[in-house]
Structures are given as structure tokens and as C-alpha cells.
DOZA-606112 format. One record per atom (N, C-alpha, C, CB): residue in three letters; x, y, z. Coordinates in steps of 0.1 Angstrom, whole numbers, padded with zeros to 4 digits, always signed. Glycine has a CB too. Layout:
<recs>
AlaXYZ/...
</recs>
This chain:
<recs>
Met-0155-0034+0100/Met-0148-0036+0112/Met-0147-0022+0120/Met-0133-0041+0110/Ala-0147-0011+0113/Ala-0146+0002+0119/Ala-0159+0004+0127/Ala-0144+0013+0109/Ser-0171+0001+0122/Ser-0183+0003+0130/Ser-0184-0006+0142/Ser-0195+0001+0121/Ile-0179-0019+0140/Ile-0179-0028+0152/Ile-0169-0023+0162/Ile-0174-0042+0147/Ser-0158-0018+0158/Ser-0148-0012+0168/Ser-0154+0000+0175/Ser-0135-0008+0160/Thr-0161+0009+0168/Thr-0167+0020+0174/Thr-0178+0016+0184/Thr-0173+0030+0163/Phe-0186+0007+0180/Phe-0197+0002+0189/Phe-0190-0004+0202/Phe-0205-0009+0182/Ile-0180-0012+0200/Ile-0173-0018+0212/Ile-0168-0007+0221/Ile-0162-0028+0208/Arg-0161+0003+0215/Arg-0155+0013+0223/Arg-0165+0022+0230/Arg-0146+0022+0214/Leu-0176+0025+0224/Leu-0186+0034+0230/Leu-0196+0027+0239/Leu-0193+0041+0219/Ile-0199+0015+0236/Ile-0209+0008+0244/Ile-0204-0003+0254/Ile-0219+0001+0235/Leu-0195-0011+0249/Leu-0191-0022+0258/Leu-0179-0020+0267/Leu-0187-0034+0248/Leu-0170-0011+0263/Leu-0158-0009+0272/Leu-0163+0000+0284/Leu-0147-0002+0264/Pro-0158-0003+0295/Pro-0162+0005+0307/Pro-0156+0019+0307/Pro-0159-0003+0320/Asn-0163+0027+0315/Asn-0157+0041+0317/Asn-0148+0040+0329/Asn-0169+0051+0319/Pro-0135+0042+0327/Pro-0126+0041+0339/Pro-0128+0052+0349/Pro-0112+0041+0334/Phe-0136+0062+0346/Phe-0137+0073+0355/Phe-0151+0074+0361/Phe-0134+0086+0348/Glu-0159+0063+0361/Glu-0173+0063+0365/Glu-0175+0065+0380/Glu-0180+0050+0361/Glu-0164+0063+0388/Glu-0166+0065+0402/Glu-0163+0079+0407/Glu-0156+0056+0410/Ile-0158+0087+0398/Ile-0156+0101+0401/Ile-0169+0109+0398/Ile-0144+0107+0392/Glu-0171+0120+0405/Glu-0184+0127+0405/Glu-0187+0131+0390/Glu-0183+0140+0413/Phe-0178+0137+0383/Phe-0181+0141+0369/Phe-0173+0132+0359/Phe-0177+0156+0367/Gly-0173+0119+0362/Gly-0166+0109+0355/Gly-0170+0108+0340/Gly-0167+0096+0361/Phe-0183+0110+0337/Phe-0187+0109+0323/Phe-0181+0121+0315/Phe-0202+0109+0323/Leu-0182+0133+0321/Leu-0176+0144+0314/Leu-0161+0144+0313/Leu-0180+0157+0322/Ile-0154+0139+0323/Ile-0140+0137+0322/Ile-0136+0127+0311/Ile-0134+0132+0336/Asn-0144+0116+0311/Asn-0141+0106+0300/Asn-0144+0112+0287/Asn-0150+0094+0303/Leu-0155+0119+0285/Leu-0159+0124+0272/Leu-0150+0136+0267/Leu-0173+0129+0273/Leu-0146+0145+0276/Leu-0139+0157+0272/Leu-0124+0156+0273/Leu-0143+0168+0280/Ile-0119+0147+0282/Ile-0104+0146+0284/Ile-0099+0133+0280/Ile-0101+0149+0298/Ala-0104+0122+0286/Ala-0099+0109+0284/Ala-0100+0104+0270/Ala-0105+0099+0294/Glu-0112+0105+0264/Glu-0115+0100+0251/Glu-0105+0106+0240/Glu-0129+0103+0246/Pro-0104+0119+0240/Pro-0094+0124+0230/Pro-0080+0120+0233/Pro-0095+0140+0230/Leu-0076+0119+0246/Leu-0063+0115+0249/Leu-0060+0100+0245/Leu-0060+0117+0264/Phe-0070+0092+0249/Phe-0069+0077+0245/Phe-0068+0076+0230/Phe-0081+0069+0250/His-0076+0084+0223/His-0076+0083+0208/His-0062+0087+0203/His-0086+0093+0202/Ile-0056+0097+0207/Ile-0043+0102+0203/Ile-0033+0091+0206/Ile-0039+0115+0209/Leu-0033+0086+0218/Leu-0023+0076+0222/Leu-0025+0063+0215/Leu-0024+0073+0237/Ala-0037+0058+0213/Ala-0039+0046+0206/Ala-0036+0047+0191/Ala-0054+0041+0207/Phe-0039+0058+0185/Phe-0035+0061+0171/Phe-0020+0061+0170/Phe-0042+0074+0167/Ser-0013+0067+0179/Ser+0001+0068+0179/Ser+0008+0054+0180/Ser+0007+0077+0189/Ile+0002+0046+0189/Ile+0008+0033+0192/Ile+0006+0024+0179/Ile+0001+0026+0204/Val-0006+0024+0173/Val-0009+0016+0161/Val+0000+0021+0150/Val-0024+0017+0158/Gly+0002+0034+0149/Gly+0010+0040+0138/Gly+0024+0035+0138/Gly+0010+0055+0139/Lys+0029+0031+0149/Lys+0043+0025+0150/Lys+0044+0012+0143/Lys+0047+0024+0164/Phe+0033+0004+0142/Phe+0033-0009+0137/Phe+0025-0011+0124/Phe+0028-0019+0147/Tyr+0017-0001+0120/Tyr+0008-0003+0109/Tyr+0009+0008+0099/Tyr-0007-0004+0114/Asn+0010+0005+0086/Asn+0011+0015+0076/Asn-0003+0017+0070/Asn+0021+0011+0064/Arg-0007+0030+0070/Arg-0021+0033+0065/Arg-0024+0027+0052/Arg-0023+0048+0065/Gly-0036+0021+0051/Gly-0041+0015+0038/Gly-0036+0001+0035/Gly-0036+0024+0027/Asp-0027-0005+0043/Asp-0022-0018+0040/Asp-0033-0028+0042/Asp-0010-0022+0049/Ala-0039-0029+0053/Ala-0050-0038+0057/Ala-0059-0031+0066/Ala-0045-0052+0063/Pro-0070-0024+0062/Pro-0078-0016+0070/Pro-0084-0023+0082/Pro-0089-0009+0062/Thr-0088-0036+0080/Thr-0094-0044+0090/Thr-0084-0046+0101/Thr-0099-0057+0085/Leu-0072-0049+0098/Leu-0061-0051+0108/Leu-0058-0038+0115/Leu-0048-0056+0101/Gly-0058-0027+0108/Gly-0055-0014+0115/Gly-0066-0011+0125/Gly-0054-0003+0105/Ser-0079-0013+0121/Ser-0090-0010+0130/Ser-0090-0019+0142/Ser-0103-0012+0122/Phe-0086-0032+0140/Phe-0085-0041+0151/Phe-0074-0037+0161/Phe-0083-0056+0146/Met-0063-0034+0155/Met-0051-0029+0163/Met-0055-0017+0171/Met-0039-0027+0154/Tyr-0062-0008+0165/Tyr-0066+0004+0172/Tyr-0075+0001+0184/Tyr-0074+0014+0163/Leu-0085-0009+0182/Leu-0094-0013+0192/Leu-0086-0019+0204/Leu-0104-0023+0187/Val-0076-0028+0201/Val-0068-0034+0211/Val-0060-0024+0219/Val-0059-0045+0205/Ala-0054-0014+0212/Ala-0046-0004+0218/Ala-0055+0005+0227/Ala-0039+0005+0208/Tyr-0067+0008+0222/Tyr-0076+0016+0230/Tyr-0080+0009+0243/Tyr-0088+0020+0221/Trp-0084-0004+0241/Trp-0088-0012+0252/Trp-0076-0013+0262/Trp-0092-0026+0247/Gly-0064-0015+0258/Gly-0053-0016+0267/Gly-0051-0003+0275/Gly-0040-0019+0259/Leu-0053+0008+0269/Leu-0052+0021+0276/Leu-0063+0022+0286/Leu-0053+0033+0266/Ile-0075+0018+0283/Ile-0086+0018+0293/Ile-0083+0009+0305/Ile-0099+0014+0287/Leu-0077-0003+0302/Leu-0073-0012+0313/Leu-0062-0006+0321/Leu-0069-0025+0307/Leu-0053+0001+0315/Leu-0042+0008+0322/Leu-0048+0019+0331/Leu-0032+0014+0312/Ala-0058+0027+0326/Ala-0064+0037+0334/Ala-0072+0031+0346/Ala-0073+0046+0325/Gln-0078+0020+0344/Gln-0085+0014+0355/Gln-0076+0009+0365/Gln-0094+0002+0350/Gly-0064+0004+0362/Gly-0055-0001+0371/Gly-0048+0011+0380/Gly-0044-0008+0365/Ile-0047+0022+0374/Ile-0041+0034+0381/Ile-0051+0040+0391/Ile-0037+0044+0371/Leu-0064+0040+0387/Leu-0073+0047+0396/Leu-0077+0038+0408/Leu-0086+0050+0388/Pro-0080+0044+0419/Pro-0083+0035+0431/Pro-0096+0028+0430/Pro-0083+0044+0443/
</recs>
């Protein structure tokens, strides 16, 4: 599940900053680490490490996707 989650995050989810001139760099250097920390923190509130790795990976993907959708809604 972790490799599927990584593939979805890197390939299928849109870049919320693609309309900005250096959107790819902003996404890679600023947004990705920030989304990772926030998604990891959100999942950590509901999931205990090692209980069900597949569930944890899926929850991380959903939290990450939600943060991207939030970022897309905020940007013009």
C-alpha cells in the first residue's frame, strides 16, 4: 500500500501551485514537506504506529489529498 500511496501522491495528485511561475519548485521545496508534516500529524492523532500499516498508509494518503484540495481551494 505504501508504494501505491507514493505513486498516487507523486503522479496522480495535481500540483496546487502549477499556475505560479515557479510552482514546481514551490511544491517540491516548500509544500511537499509541509503537507507531509501536516498529514503525518493528522494521521498520528487517530492511528497508532504498527497497528495496521495498510490503514495507516491509506489514512496518510487521504489526509495528504485533503491538504492538496484545501490548497487548491485557497489559491485563485
